[in-house]
N, C-alpha and C positions, 0 to 999 in steps of 0.2 A: 075406806078411805075416802071422809068426803070433800068434796070437793064448794073453793069456794066459789070460783067461777064457773059456771055451763050458760052451753053458749043453746043459740035456734039455729035450729037449720037453713035460716034464710040467714042467718050468723055465720055458718060455721059456712054456705059456697061462699058470701062475697071477701071472707078473711083465703079462700083455696085462689078465692080468683083474683084475690089480689096478693100473696104470692106467687103468679106464675108474670105477672105485672114485673109489679119489682125486686120479690127476690126472699128468699128462704132466712133471712135476716127482722125484717118486722115484727112491731110489735107492737103493743095497747100504752097508754100511760090515759090514767087517765086524775088531773089535779081535784081537786078542793077547791076551788074561787067555783061564785054562781053564774048563774044565769049558760050559755054559750059553753063559761069554762070547767063547769061540770061534767059534758062527759067526756067520752072512751075517744080518742083519737088515737087513728092506726099511721102509721111512720115507718119511716121505713129508714135506716143506719142512716146517723150525720145530720139528721132532722129536729133529735132532740138529745142532747147526752141528757143520762141517766149518772147521781152523782148518790152519793151515802143514807140519804137518808130518802130514796126510796125501793119501796116494797115490790115486790115480783108477786100478786100475791092468789095466778094460778093462772091455768092457762088455755086456749080456745083455740084449734084446728091443732096446737103442737108449738101459736106464738103468743107468747111471756104476756103478759096483763097485768102494768106497773099501775101502784101508785105511791103518793107518799106516803112516810111514815105516823105522821097523823091523819089524811087522810084512811092510811088502815087501819087506826085504832076505832075512827068511829066504824068502817063498815065491819067491823071483827062480831058483831049483832047480826049479820046477816049475811045470804049469800043475793049474791050479783048475779041477774039472765045480763048475756051479754046481744042487740036487737041488731036489727036491722030497721031501719025506717024511711016511706018516700020525702020528698025534700031536699036540699042539699044545707045547710049550718055557715057558707060560704066559711070555710075553716079550711087547715091545709093538712089536711085529714087523707089518706091516703083515697077512699072514698066519694069524700064529697065530689071526683068531677062524673061522679056516677049518676048524679042526684038520688042517694041515698047517704041517711047519717049513723052511727052508732047508738046503739042510748042502751041505756042501765038500769037493768029494772032487779028493785030488788027485794027479798023476800028474809021474815025474818025467821029464824033455824026453830025448831019444835024443843022441847022439854030432854029429848027423846038427844035430837039437831049437836045439845050441846053439850048433854054428858059426854058423847063420841068427841066431838069438839074440845073436852080433856084433855083428851088422852095426842090429841098432835098436837106437833111444835104449830106453832100461830107466827107469819113470817118474819122473819125478821133476815 
């Protein structure tokens, strides 16, 4: 099975650290906004309410990674890699007080991956 969301070692280490600090219920949400609203945010339960228009695109270190349905349709053509970069974004994302922020990098699928993905269910 091809993963739609993968991670770097730095992202996985930060996720593990945040799980220790905030519990196992943390999750990611990447909105389809512009500028600062388009980066992935790591949330604790109660920080953000998911609704029926949100889709779990994948997981990072066992932590669900959600996007809006419209963002999901846009992202189905690429694989996301979650990474961590230095610098606070001034957001409510859980990693912000650590002086870092999550980013998602995209890579288009190869022809072979597209064929394999045709047999996989679309997140829904």
